[in-house]
C-alpha positions in Angstrom: -6.9 -5.2 -10.4 -9.9 -3.7 -8.2 -13.6 -3.9 -8.2 -15.2 -0.8 -6.6 -18.7 -2.3 -6.1 -21.6 -3.6 -8.2 -21.7 -0.6 -10.3 -18.0 -0.9 -11.4 -18.9 -2.0 -15.1 -21.0 1.0 -15.5 -18.2 3.6 -14.8 -17.3 5.0 -18.0 -14.4 7.6 -18.8 -12.2 8.7 -21.6 -8.4 8.3 -21.7 -6.4 10.8 -23.4 -2.8 9.8 -24.1 -0.1 12.4 -24.4 3.5 12.7 -25.4 5.8 13.0 -22.4 6.4 16.9 -22.9 2.7 17.6 -23.5 1.8 15.7 -20.2 4.5 17.7 -18.4 3.1 21.0 -19.5 -0.4 19.7 -18.5 0.8 18.6 -15.2 2.7 22.0 -14.4 -0.7 23.7 -15.1 -2.0 22.0 -12.1 -0.2 23.6 -9.1 -2.2 21.9 -6.4 -1.6 18.5 -7.9 2.0 19.1 -8.3 2.4 20.5 -4.7 0.6 17.4 -3.4 2.9 15.1 -5.4 6.0 17.1 -4.2 4.9 17.1 -0.6 4.2 13.3 -0.6 7.6 12.9 -2.3 9.3 14.7 0.5 7.5 13.2 3.3 7.8 9.4 3.6 4.5 9.0 5.7 2.5 10.9 3.2 4.1 8.9 0.3 3.5 5.6 2.2 -0.2 6.6 2.7 -0.5 7.6 -1.0 1.1 4.1 -2.0 -1.3 2.2 0.4 -4.2 3.7 -1.6 -2.8 3.6 -5.1 -1.4 -0.1 -4.7 -4.7 -1.1 -3.1 -3.3 -2.1 0.2 -6.0 -0.2 1.9 -8.5 -2.6 0.4 -7.4 -5.4 2.6 -5.4 -3.6 5.6 -7.0 -1.1 8.0 -5.2 1.5 10.0 -7.9 1.8 12.7 -7.9 -1.8 14.3 -10.7 -2.9 12.2 -11.1 -6.3 10.7 -10.0 -6.7 7.0 -8.9 -9.5 4.6 -5.3 -8.8 5.9 -4.0 -7.9 9.5 -4.6 -4.3 10.6 -1.6 -2.2 10.5 -2.7 -0.5 13.8 -0.2 -1.7 16.2 1.2 -4.2 13.8 4.9 -3.0 14.1 6.7 -4.7 16.8 3.9 -7.3 17.5 4.5 -11.1 17.5 2.4 -12.8 14.9 1.3 -16.5 14.9 2.0 -18.4 11.8 0.0 -21.2 10.2 1.4 -24.4 11.3 2.9 -23.1 14.4 5.7 -20.7 15.3 5.7 -17.0 15.6 7.3 -14.1 13.9 8.3 -10.6 15.1 6.9 -7.8 12.8 9.9 -5.6 12.3 11.2 -3.9 9.2 13.0 -6.8 7.9 9.8 -9.0 8.1 7.7 -6.2 6.5 10.1 -6.0 3.5 10.4 -9.6 3.0 6.7 -10.1 3.2 5.7 -7.4 1.1 8.3 -8.4 -1.6 7.2 -12.2 -1.3 3.9 -12.5 0.4 3.5 -16.1 -0.1 6.7 -16.7 1.9 4.7 -17.0 5.1 0.9 -17.7 6.3 -0.2 -15.5 9.2 -2.5 -17.4 11.3 -6.2 -16.3 10.8 -5.7 -14.7 7.3 -6.2 -16.2 4.0 -2.8 -16.1 1.8 -4.2 -14.2 -0.9 -1.8 -11.1 -1.1 -0.5 -10.6 -4.5 3.1 -9.6 -5.1 3.3 -5.7 -4.9 5.8 -4.2 -7.4 7.6 -1.3 -5.5 10.8 0.4 -5.9 13.1 0.4 -3.0 12.2 4.1 -2.2 8.4 3.1 -2.3 9.0 0.2 -0.1 10.8 2.4 2.4 7.8 4.8 2.4 5.2 2.0 2.9 7.2 0.5 5.9 7.6 3.9 7.4 3.7 4.4 7.2 3.0 0.9 8.5 5.3 1.5 11.3 3.7 4.7 12.1 0.2 3.2 12.8 0.4 2.6 16.6 
């Protein structure tokens, strides 16, 4: 789903598949990893930031006002966005939730309509929306 650059095909690695119990034992032996995951799960903003990376949102959306394939998240929440073909939309929680769930439902003027559907649980969507809201 992602291309890291021109050297991407040269990246090699090994995958080891473990049964659930063996994986849990291995994961428990990594206290730093476990603490980071637990902290992210408890903090919606940390979880939202983690999701923006793991779901590749950060590949198209910036948080610093910079130009990307999609609108920057800096100052996005509460903003009026122009739609292709006319009209505007208020970027509120309802809009973000609908747009993330169904990105082809509306075309934001000036941006190609290329966002793929992003599979998220309700809890993940809550965290991602909280993270977007926090980018002021």
